[in-house]
N, CA, C and O of each residue as an XYZ file, in Angstrom:
492
protein
N      53.400     21.341     -6.955
C      53.820     20.164     -7.608
C      53.450     18.297     -6.655
O      53.334     17.124     -7.010
N      53.405     19.035     -5.447
C      53.606     17.598     -4.582
C      52.004     17.779     -4.555
O      51.675     16.595     -4.641
N      51.420     18.130     -4.524
C      50.103     17.863     -4.347
C      49.356     17.361     -5.606
O      48.551     16.431     -5.673
N      49.879     18.327     -6.769
C      49.352     16.547     -8.078
C      50.146     15.357     -8.364
O      49.627     14.530     -9.114
N      51.493     15.083     -7.831
C      51.978     13.977     -7.697
C      51.276     12.774     -6.559
O      51.335     11.544     -6.569
N      50.399     14.047     -5.317
C      49.682     13.440     -4.192
C      48.591     12.904     -4.770
O      48.305     11.779     -4.361
N      47.821     13.419     -5.687
C      46.477     13.339     -6.560
C      46.660     12.656     -7.080
O      46.266     11.687     -6.432
N      47.200     12.189     -8.311
C      48.242     11.213     -9.158
C      47.708     10.215     -8.473
O      46.563      9.773     -8.574
N      48.546      9.876     -7.789
C      49.168      8.670     -6.862
C      47.730      8.041     -6.182
O      47.594      6.819     -6.247
N      46.601      8.889     -5.501
C      45.811      8.672     -5.232
C      44.673      8.023     -5.875
O      44.132      7.034     -5.380
N      44.299      8.559     -6.969
C      43.980      8.241     -9.016
C      44.309      6.598     -8.933
O      43.292      5.912     -9.032
N      45.250      6.039     -8.809
C      45.735      4.905     -9.395
C      45.979      3.837     -8.178
O      45.682      2.642     -8.186
N      46.377      4.317     -7.507
C      45.161      3.572     -6.758
C      43.681      3.249     -6.322
O      43.250      2.252     -5.743
N      43.245      4.002     -6.617
C      41.669      4.578     -6.188
C      41.386      3.378     -7.823
O      40.647      2.465     -7.458
N      41.712      3.235     -9.121
C      41.718      3.110     -9.865
C      42.065      1.801     -9.565
O      41.136      0.995     -9.627
N      43.287      1.327     -9.221
C      44.128     -0.291     -8.727
C      42.786     -0.961     -8.360
O      42.747     -2.138     -8.718
N      41.564     -0.465     -7.673
C      41.298     -1.554     -6.424
C      39.585     -1.801     -6.928
O      38.651     -2.303     -6.302
N      39.658     -1.128     -8.533
C      38.244     -1.006     -8.718
C      37.644     -2.713     -9.218
O      37.934     -3.043    -10.368
N      36.972     -3.562     -8.500
C      36.799     -4.794     -9.245
C      37.190     -5.046    -11.229
O      37.008     -4.524    -12.330
N      37.653     -5.912    -10.728
C      37.089     -6.587    -12.824
C      36.365     -7.073    -12.736
O      36.021     -7.906    -11.898
N      35.684     -6.476    -14.052
C      34.378     -6.939    -14.348
C      35.004     -8.674    -14.421
O      36.190     -8.973    -14.557
N      33.792     -9.695    -14.283
C      33.946    -11.332    -15.412
C      32.703    -10.708    -15.936
O      31.874     -9.918    -15.485
N      32.880    -11.365    -17.077
C      31.230    -11.797    -18.240
C      31.254    -14.119    -18.067
O      31.911    -15.085    -18.456
N      30.511    -13.914    -17.556
C      30.290    -15.544    -16.916
C      29.916    -16.159    -18.911
O      29.255    -15.474    -19.692
N      30.269    -16.925    -19.113
C      29.759    -17.597    -20.549
C      28.412    -17.106    -20.373
O      27.684    -16.767    -19.440
N      28.326    -17.270    -22.581
C      26.886    -17.605    -22.641
C      25.674    -18.812    -22.156
O      26.035    -19.978    -21.995
N      25.103    -18.649    -22.074
C      23.812    -19.473    -21.352
C      23.909    -20.893    -21.533
O      23.645    -21.728    -20.668
N      24.324    -21.139    -22.772
C      24.675    -22.116    -23.819
C      25.688    -22.813    -23.444
O      25.507    -23.984    -23.110
N      26.829    -22.304    -23.422
C      27.994    -22.827    -23.609
C      27.838    -23.025    -21.513
O      28.622    -23.946    -21.287
N      27.304    -22.638    -20.316
C      27.257    -23.042    -18.928
C      26.125    -24.259    -19.404
O      26.614    -25.238    -18.839
N      25.060    -24.691    -20.022
C      24.183    -25.828    -19.818
C      25.250    -26.873    -20.654
O      25.531    -27.939    -20.106
N      25.781    -26.583    -21.858
C      27.075    -27.413    -21.783
C      27.900    -28.182    -21.142
O      27.837    -29.409    -21.055
N      28.787    -27.380    -20.625
C      29.569    -27.533    -19.755
C      29.059    -28.223    -18.547
O      29.972    -28.987    -18.234
N      28.120    -28.357    -17.732
C      27.225    -28.206    -17.293
C      26.801    -29.901    -17.399
O      26.808    -30.801    -16.559
N      26.467    -29.858    -18.727
C      26.349    -31.221    -19.525
C      27.096    -32.389    -19.058
O      26.702    -33.339    -18.382
N      28.330    -32.121    -19.582
C      29.553    -32.844    -19.608
C      30.195    -33.236    -18.595
O      30.819    -34.286    -18.444
N      29.950    -31.875    -17.473
C      30.251    -32.739    -15.802
C      29.880    -33.247    -15.518
O      30.405    -34.254    -15.042
N      28.165    -32.956    -15.548
C      27.450    -34.398    -15.096
C      27.748    -35.741    -15.279
O      28.013    -36.478    -14.329
N      27.715    -36.230    -16.801
C      28.148    -36.734    -17.984
C      29.012    -37.359    -17.470
O      28.683    -38.346    -16.811
N      30.275    -37.038    -17.582
C      31.609    -37.521    -16.726
C      31.134    -38.123    -15.624
O      31.364    -39.331    -15.559
N      30.596    -37.682    -14.826
C      30.249    -37.712    -12.875
C      29.515    -39.120    -13.179
O      30.114    -40.095    -12.726
N      28.821    -39.272    -13.580
C      27.756    -40.188    -13.599
C      27.521    -41.420    -14.933
O      26.647    -42.245    -15.200
N      29.054    -40.923    -15.648
C      29.811    -42.224    -16.840
C      30.008    -43.358    -15.386
O      29.266    -44.213    -15.870
N      30.245    -43.708    -14.626
C      31.524    -44.811    -13.749
C      32.677    -45.010    -14.423
O      33.038    -46.176    -14.263
N      33.692    -44.159    -15.361
C      34.525    -44.477    -16.185
C      35.695    -43.858    -15.067
O      35.378    -43.423    -13.961
N      36.790    -43.900    -15.472
C      38.364    -44.216    -14.684
C      39.156    -42.680    -15.198
O      39.470    -42.994    -16.346
N      39.459    -41.788    -15.083
C      40.114    -40.689    -15.470
C      41.446    -40.684    -15.318
O      41.576    -39.844    -14.428
N      42.378    -41.007    -15.553
C      43.728    -41.212    -15.633
C      43.953    -39.689    -15.779
O      43.245    -39.028    -16.538
N      45.542    -38.808    -14.603
C      46.141    -37.327    -14.582
C      46.924    -37.893    -13.935
O      46.802    -38.870    -13.196
N      47.858    -37.221    -14.226
C      49.482    -36.985    -13.435
C      49.268    -38.430    -13.209
O      48.691    -38.627    -12.140
N      49.633    -39.836    -14.076
C      49.858    -40.733    -13.111
C      49.128    -41.863    -12.714
O      49.467    -43.031    -12.524
N      47.837    -41.156    -12.609
C      46.673    -41.394    -11.057
C      45.557    -42.014    -11.960
O      45.376    -41.418    -13.021
N      44.842    -43.023    -11.736
C      43.222    -42.958    -12.238
C      42.399    -42.811    -11.403
O      42.191    -43.772    -10.663
N      41.587    -41.508    -11.193
C      40.520    -41.114     -9.976
C      39.633    -41.145    -11.217
O      39.749    -40.742    -12.375
N      38.398    -41.994    -10.285
C      37.200    -42.384     -9.756
C      36.619    -40.945    -11.033
O      37.357    -40.000    -11.313
N      35.145    -41.133    -11.638
C      34.768    -40.191    -12.183
C      33.864    -38.957    -11.609
O      33.237    -38.095    -12.227
N      34.036    -39.204    -10.050
C      33.174    -37.808     -9.118
C      34.226    -37.031     -8.849
O      33.921    -35.840     -8.790
N      35.811    -37.366     -8.589
C      37.591    -36.821     -9.006
C      37.248    -36.396     -9.568
O      36.619    -35.363     -9.337
N      37.443    -36.953    -10.831
C      37.548    -36.336    -11.972
C      36.766    -34.696    -12.819
O      37.255    -33.641    -13.223
N      35.190    -35.337    -12.755
C      33.988    -34.345    -12.135
C      34.878    -32.705    -11.849
O      35.342    -31.853    -12.608
N      34.778    -32.887    -10.085
C      35.134    -31.537     -9.428
C      37.010    -31.288     -9.733
O      37.792    -30.356     -9.549
N      37.088    -32.332    -10.142
C      39.400    -31.696    -10.786
C      38.470    -30.420    -11.749
O      38.576    -29.202    -11.601
N      37.636    -31.101    -12.664
C      37.584    -30.317    -14.268
C      36.678    -29.466    -13.665
O      37.129    -28.427    -14.148
N      35.618    -29.048    -12.888
C      35.033    -28.164    -12.600
C      35.774    -26.588    -11.777
O      35.623    -25.367    -11.830
N      36.624    -27.620    -11.043
C      37.252    -26.662    -10.215
C      38.518    -25.714    -11.928
O      38.886    -24.540    -11.952
N      38.714    -26.444    -12.655
C      39.400    -26.110    -13.063
C      38.874    -24.903    -14.063
O      39.518    -24.101    -14.739
N      37.376    -25.100    -13.881
C      36.315    -25.124    -15.384
C      36.364    -23.479    -14.613
O      36.740    -22.542    -15.318
N      35.937    -23.203    -13.051
C      35.992    -21.781    -11.970
C      36.326    -21.343    -12.835
O      35.684    -20.599    -13.576
N      37.661    -21.782    -12.972
C      39.236    -20.907    -12.584
C      38.942    -20.267    -13.262
O      38.912    -19.111    -12.838
N      38.353    -20.529    -15.320
C      39.186    -20.150    -16.736
C      37.389    -19.118    -16.879
O      36.906    -18.486    -17.819
N      36.916    -19.378    -15.571
C      35.151    -18.364    -15.833
C      35.607    -17.302    -15.858
O      35.701    -16.569    -16.842
N      36.023    -17.044    -14.520
C      36.786    -16.246    -13.238
C      38.241    -15.501    -14.058
O      38.490    -14.316    -13.841
N      38.824    -16.048    -14.673
C      40.216    -15.255    -15.324
C      39.596    -14.507    -17.078
O      40.196    -13.757    -17.848
N      37.765    -15.311    -17.213
C      37.674    -14.639    -17.766
C      38.208    -15.240    -19.054
O      38.292    -14.439    -19.985
N      38.649    -16.697    -19.335
C      38.852    -17.052    -20.418
C      38.478    -18.801    -21.361
O      39.291    -19.549    -21.904
N      36.829    -18.961    -21.214
C      36.376    -19.391    -21.626
C      35.244    -18.752    -22.432
O      34.925    -17.606    -22.114
N      34.635    -19.319    -23.380
C      33.795    -18.668    -24.038
C      32.804    -19.612    -25.023
O      31.936    -19.440    -25.879
N      33.419    -20.598    -24.422
C      33.155    -21.561    -25.908
C      33.178    -22.985    -25.353
O      34.239    -23.284    -24.806
N      32.081    -24.074    -25.383
C      32.414    -25.642    -24.939
C      33.666    -26.281    -25.558
O      34.269    -27.211    -25.022
N      34.105    -25.568    -27.034
C      35.102    -26.697    -26.788
C      36.472    -25.592    -26.012
O      37.557    -26.162    -26.131
N      36.547    -24.721    -25.558
C      37.136    -23.739    -24.540
C      37.901    -24.782    -24.061
O      38.956    -25.382    -24.266
N      36.825    -24.747    -23.258
C      36.213    -25.498    -22.101
C      37.507    -26.929    -22.008
O      38.443    -27.199    -21.255
N      36.788    -27.651    -23.424
C      37.517    -28.747    -23.605
C      38.520    -28.979    -24.022
O      38.950    -30.079    -24.367
N      39.430    -27.183    -24.068
C      40.485    -27.339    -24.364
C      41.574    -26.692    -23.609
O      42.790    -26.768    -23.786
N      41.051    -26.192    -22.935
C      42.018    -25.469    -21.809
C      41.774    -26.091    -20.243
O      42.592    -25.924    -19.338
N      40.374    -26.913    -20.079
C      40.708    -27.779    -18.856
C      40.430    -29.288    -19.161
O      40.250    -29.968    -18.150
N      40.381    -29.760    -20.025
C      39.934    -30.664    -19.635
C      40.276    -31.600    -21.063
O      39.395    -32.052    -21.795
N      42.204    -31.833    -21.344
C      42.387    -32.477    -22.504
C      43.847    -32.284    -21.296
O      44.287    -33.424    -21.147
N      44.351    -31.683    -20.782
C      45.442    -32.096    -19.886
C      46.006    -31.407    -18.525
O      45.909    -30.223    -18.203
N      46.283    -31.886    -18.206
C      47.083    -31.493    -16.891
C      48.129    -29.872    -17.164
O      49.135    -29.723    -17.858
N      47.453    -28.970    -16.391
C      47.993    -27.934    -16.429
C      49.186    -27.738    -15.719
O      49.751    -26.644    -15.702
N      49.810    -29.214    -14.847
C      50.532    -29.369    -14.118
C      52.069    -29.765    -15.021
O      53.127    -29.160    -15.195
N      51.544    -31.048    -15.437
C      52.940    -31.362    -15.832
C      52.685    -31.866    -18.299
O      53.331    -32.705    -18.928
N      51.870    -31.175    -18.698
C      50.934    -31.310    -19.606
C      50.988    -32.168    -20.151
O      51.258    -32.200    -21.351
N      50.736    -33.193    -19.404
C      50.478    -34.953    -19.801
C      48.903    -34.683    -20.370
O      48.288    -33.651    -20.103
N      48.299    -35.888    -21.280
C      47.733    -35.549    -21.322
C      46.124    -36.322    -20.744
O      46.247    -37.545    -20.681
N      44.809    -35.857    -20.362
C      44.037    -37.043    -19.971
C      43.751    -37.874    -20.370
O      43.583    -38.100    -21.568
N      43.570    -38.776    -19.236
C      42.897    -40.324    -20.356
C      41.569    -41.004    -19.405
O      41.330    -40.995    -18.198
N      40.931    -41.523    -20.476
C      39.663    -41.871    -20.184
C      39.342    -43.346    -19.606
O      40.263    -43.375    -18.790
N      38.772    -44.439    -19.464
C      38.858    -45.932    -19.540
C      37.215    -45.650    -18.908
O      36.627    -45.041    -18.014
N      36.951    -46.646    -20.180
C      34.937    -46.433    -19.589
C      34.885    -48.494    -19.318
O      35.228    -49.339    -20.144
N      34.585    -48.623    -18.535
C      34.239    -50.448    -18.012
C      35.519    -51.399    -18.322
O      35.390    -52.477    -18.902
N      36.577    -50.969    -17.944
C      37.487    -51.920    -18.591
C      38.170    -52.467    -20.808
O      38.876    -53.284    -21.399
N      36.837    -50.698    -21.204
C      37.772    -50.848    -22.507
C      39.114    -50.275    -22.578
O      40.116    -50.225    -21.865
N      38.535    -49.649    -24.315
C      39.709    -48.990    -24.037
C      39.985    -47.647    -23.675
O      39.027    -47.036    -23.201
N      41.561    -46.753    -23.831
C      42.399    -45.892    -23.096
C      41.843    -44.788    -24.110
O      42.794    -44.635    -24.876
N      40.927    -44.025    -24.487
C      41.337    -42.695    -25.270
C      41.757    -41.256    -24.086
O      42.124    -41.173    -22.913
N      41.428    -40.239    -25.268
C      42.089    -39.288    -24.931
C      40.314    -38.535    -24.418
O      39.299    -38.561    -25.115
N      40.519    -37.720    -22.518
C      39.712    -37.002    -22.932
C      38.994    -35.819    -23.482
O      37.797    -35.535    -23.430
N      40.327    -34.994    -24.193
C      39.437    -34.254    -25.661
C      38.361    -35.491    -26.473
O      37.131    -35.509    -26.420
N      39.154    -36.348    -27.116
C      38.134    -36.717    -27.530
C      36.517    -37.289    -27.286
O      35.503    -37.093    -27.957
N      36.751    -38.125    -25.952
C      35.448    -38.570    -25.180
C      34.060    -37.499    -24.719
O      32.883    -37.698    -24.418
N      35.049    -36.152    -24.877
C      34.324    -35.848    -24.112
C      33.596    -34.606    -25.776
O      32.489    -34.075    -25.861
N      34.441    -34.568    -26.510
C      34.105    -33.782    -27.915
C      33.361    -34.478    -28.287
O      32.395    -33.869    -28.744
N      33.222    -36.140    -28.381
C      31.954    -36.989    -28.902
C      30.847    -36.960    -28.451
O      29.777    -37.063    -29.051
N      31.126    -36.763    -26.942
C      29.632    -36.421    -25.807
C      29.187    -35.153    -26.711
O      28.277    -35.315    -27.524
N      29.901    -33.724    -26.562
C      29.308    -32.604    -27.404
C      28.780    -32.784    -28.037
O      27.737    -32.131    -28.067
N      29.006    -33.788    -29.075
C      28.312    -33.640    -30.797
C      27.256    -34.459    -30.422
O      26.204    -33.842    -30.589
N      27.016    -35.916    -29.859
C      25.975    -36.435    -29.613
C      25.166    -35.161    -28.551
O      24.015    -35.145    -28.985
N      25.256    -34.096    -27.363
C      24.483    -33.248    -27.687
C      23.830    -32.815    -28.548
O      22.852    -33.281    -29.133
N      24.399    -31.832    -28.658
C      24.201    -31.100    -29.517
C      22.901    -31.691    -30.887
O      22.077    -30.911    -31.362
N      23.003    -33.152    -31.292
C      22.513    -33.007    -32.079
C      20.905    -33.668    -31.562
O      19.991    -33.957    -32.334
N      20.886    -33.788    -30.173
C      19.552    -34.219    -29.210
C      18.203    -32.676    -29.792
O      17.074    -32.626    -29.303
């Protein structure tokens, strides 16, 4: 009986060490997300996050990190999921992200990115 218990333990430990398969999002999603991140960085707009305004380069880097985390966790399969899960609100505070371009009106990053995604898809 002790041999069975030992073999079961070895088998269980072996299964726990097997790497989990990570599925990359579809190529079309990767293209769209990379476009949106590039659009953000090149926009020179300001990005409001957790009480502080950030430049577009810092905003892009932050959202890219969140995207990488979502991909590694198999939590993003559509561009809309990227916007909802990474680019809409702070994971820490729950406060919505805001975007302001050229001193204009402040809009939610959710709406700003959705509008650009619609434009991208029409071309």
